[in-house]
C-alpha positions as a printed NumPy array, in Angstrom:
array([[  0.   ,   0.   ,   0.   ],
       [  1.378,   3.423,  -0.978],
       [  1.568,   5.941,   1.869],
       [  0.888,   9.524,   0.849],
       [  2.71 ,  12.309,   2.627],
       [  0.733,  15.253,   4.027],
       [  2.147,  17.33 ,   1.164],
       [  0.772,  14.882,  -1.42 ],
       [ -2.62 ,  14.885,   0.277],
       [ -2.675,  18.688,   0.459],
       [ -1.737,  18.833,  -3.225],
       [ -4.639,  16.475,  -4.086],
       [ -6.996,  18.549,  -1.934],
       [ -5.934,  21.713,  -3.771],
       [ -6.985,  20.074,  -7.032],
       [-10.3  ,  19.173,  -5.409],
       [-10.792,  22.797,  -4.31 ],
       [ -9.929,  24.026,  -7.822],
       [-12.47 ,  21.592,  -9.283],
       [-15.176,  22.668,  -6.844],
       [-14.472,  26.338,  -7.483],
       [-14.634,  25.719, -11.236],
       [-17.974,  23.964, -10.77 ],
       [-19.197,  26.629,  -8.308],
       [-19.709,  24.074,  -5.531],
       [-19.639,  25.227,  -1.894],
       [-16.506,  24.199,   0.002],
       [-15.373,  24.268,   3.596],
       [-11.768,  23.868,   4.684],
       [-11.308,  21.609,   7.683],
       [ -8.157,  20.535,   9.456],
       [ -7.702,  16.772,   9.293],
       [ -7.508,  15.468,  12.869],
       [ -5.457,  12.354,  12.218],
       [ -3.034,  13.625,   9.574],
       [ -2.77 ,  17.31 ,  10.47 ],
       [ -3.521,  18.742,   7.023],
       [ -6.251,  20.88 ,   5.557],
       [ -8.861,  19.295,   3.368],
       [-11.747,  20.592,   1.363],
       [-15.032,  19.097,   2.473],
       [-18.406,  19.812,   0.928],
       [-20.396,  22.219,   3.051],
       [-23.668,  20.687,   4.186],
       [-26.645,  22.787,   3.233],
       [-29.29 ,  23.294,   5.878],
       [-32.436,  25.256,   5.111],
       [-33.373,  25.416,   8.809],
       [-30.657,  26.74 ,  11.114],
       [-31.7  ,  26.737,  14.741],
       [-30.503,  27.849,  18.153],
       [-30.291,  24.595,  20.122],
       [-29.652,  23.881,  23.798],
       [-28.311,  20.443,  24.732],
       [-29.211,  19.401,  28.293],
       [-27.173,  16.274,  28.955],
       [-24.986,  15.14 ,  31.859],
       [-22.663,  12.955,  29.754],
       [-19.768,  14.954,  28.31 ],
       [-19.286,  12.298,  25.64 ],
       [-22.923,  12.464,  24.465],
       [-22.904,  16.285,  24.534],
       [-19.868,  16.183,  22.252],
       [-21.531,  13.789,  19.826],
       [-24.722,  15.866,  19.669],
       [-22.814,  19.153,  19.356],
       [-20.711,  17.831,  16.474],
       [-23.762,  16.529,  14.59 ],
       [-25.672,  19.777,  15.046],
       [-22.841,  22.173,  14.265],
       [-21.972,  20.254,  11.091],
       [-25.466,  21.132,   9.906],
       [-25.127,  24.833,  10.709],
       [-26.992,  24.958,  14.013],
       [-25.886,  27.165,  16.901],
       [-25.418,  25.047,  20.038],
       [-25.137,  25.717,  23.76 ],
       [-24.802,  23.078,  26.485],
       [-25.903,  22.475,  30.064],
       [-24.637,  19.622,  32.234],
       [-27.805,  19.061,  34.271],
       [-31.485,  19.952,  34.392],
       [-31.134,  22.921,  36.751],
       [-28.47 ,  24.599,  34.632],
       [-30.412,  23.646,  31.514],
       [-33.533,  25.461,  32.701],
       [-31.477,  28.57 ,  33.503],
       [-29.884,  28.469,  30.042],
       [-33.223,  27.916,  28.298],
       [-34.735,  30.898,  30.157],
       [-31.807,  33.07 ,  29.089],
       [-31.402,  31.921,  25.472],
       [-34.997,  31.05 ,  24.489],
       [-33.788,  28.49 ,  21.906],
       [-35.708,  27.111,  18.958],
       [-35.06 ,  23.543,  20.089],
       [-33.864,  21.602,  23.147],
       [-32.329,  18.129,  23.256],
       [-32.888,  16.633,  26.67 ],
       [-31.697,  13.572,  28.57 ],
       [-34.   ,  11.996,  31.157],
       [-31.649,  10.602,  33.815],
       [-29.604,  13.554,  35.145],
       [-28.455,  14.843,  38.528],
       [-30.218,  17.662,  40.425],
       [-33.225,  18.04 ,  38.106],
       [-34.171,  15.153,  35.804],
       [-35.557,  15.423,  32.302],
       [-39.215,  14.928,  33.258],
       [-38.969,  17.802,  35.744],
       [-37.387,  19.943,  33.039],
       [-40.289,  19.125,  30.691],
       [-42.81 ,  20.118,  33.382],
       [-40.97 ,  23.38 ,  34.082],
       [-40.783,  24.241,  30.383],
       [-44.568,  23.861,  30.101],
       [-45.242,  25.808,  33.311],
       [-43.02 ,  28.693,  32.214],
       [-44.574,  28.879,  28.755],
       [-41.305,  28.272,  26.899],
       [-42.145,  27.543,  23.274],
       [-38.965,  25.68 ,  22.287],
       [-39.446,  22.33 ,  20.597],
       [-38.121,  19.561,  22.85 ],
       [-36.494,  16.316,  21.742],
       [-35.815,  13.745,  24.437],
       [-32.665,  11.751,  23.683],
       [-32.529,   8.855,  26.115],
       [-31.101,   5.372,  26.55 ],
       [-34.322,   4.354,  28.32 ],
       [-36.223,   2.34 ,  25.734],
       [-39.304,   1.536,  27.828],
       [-42.575,   2.483,  26.161],
       [-43.865,   3.918,  29.464],
       [-40.934,   6.379,  29.6  ],
       [-41.55 ,   7.458,  26.021],
       [-45.257,   7.991,  26.752],
       [-44.464,   9.981,  29.93 ],
       [-42.115,  12.262,  28.017],
       [-44.673,  12.93 ,  25.3  ],
       [-47.401,  13.484,  27.92 ],
       [-45.196,  16.065,  29.693],
       [-44.692,  18.032,  26.479],
       [-41.801,  16.475,  24.563],
       [-42.238,  16.881,  20.81 ],
       [-40.12 ,  13.849,  19.916],
       [-38.254,  10.943,  21.527],
       [-35.028,   9.491,  20.093],
       [-33.015,   6.574,  21.428],
       [-29.366,   7.081,  22.402],
       [-27.194,   7.379,  20.552],
       [-29.324,   9.012,  17.878],
       [-28.553,   8.491,  14.226],
       [-27.413,  11.77 ,  12.695],
       [-29.991,  11.667,   9.891],
       [-32.827,  11.003,  12.342],
       [-31.762,  13.827,  14.68 ],
       [-31.355,  16.394,  11.905],
       [-34.621,  15.42 ,  10.184],
       [-36.486,  15.668,  13.501],
       [-35.053,  19.121,  14.241],
       [-35.782,  20.404,  10.743],
       [-39.344,  19.102,  10.933],
       [-40.022,  20.55 ,  14.399],
       [-38.312,  23.904,  13.875],
       [-39.92 ,  24.178,  10.435],
       [-43.344,  23.643,  12.027],
       [-42.583,  26.33 ,  14.588],
       [-41.491,  28.877,  11.96 ],
       [-44.665,  28.225,   9.93 ],
       [-46.8  ,  29.   ,  13.002],
       [-44.816,  32.181,  13.779],
       [-45.006,  33.576,  10.202]])
């Protein structure tokens, strides 16, 4: 197997950029994590860009969700538990919230109740490892707009956000 040097890869990427520019395709330069070089990656188009708050106690899961959402042009802020999440939601008034159920201090069901009581109109997506039907039904009864299993598939998460935020913008217009 032939190993390419970073210079060779950069040179190939420059040709890719030239081709995309010639074809008028959108490009985004990203720094390759493993090889330490810049590469041209197609920019993902997103008709619905939203302000999103992630309320999740797992740093790992927050990172996964943030990466998925930011790659699709969404603005993301994070909270590490339900109490901090409610404070952030009050301050930011996001378009959408992703919410875990099992968290310290204030759990996800309490957050859902508080969001309803305070009249916050953000669309809420519960992202939980709890696959019991009763948990799903409780979340929807307490005001969640959608329920996704952890870890969510990127396509499913983005489609759900676009659908929910799109519905919200149609009502506002």
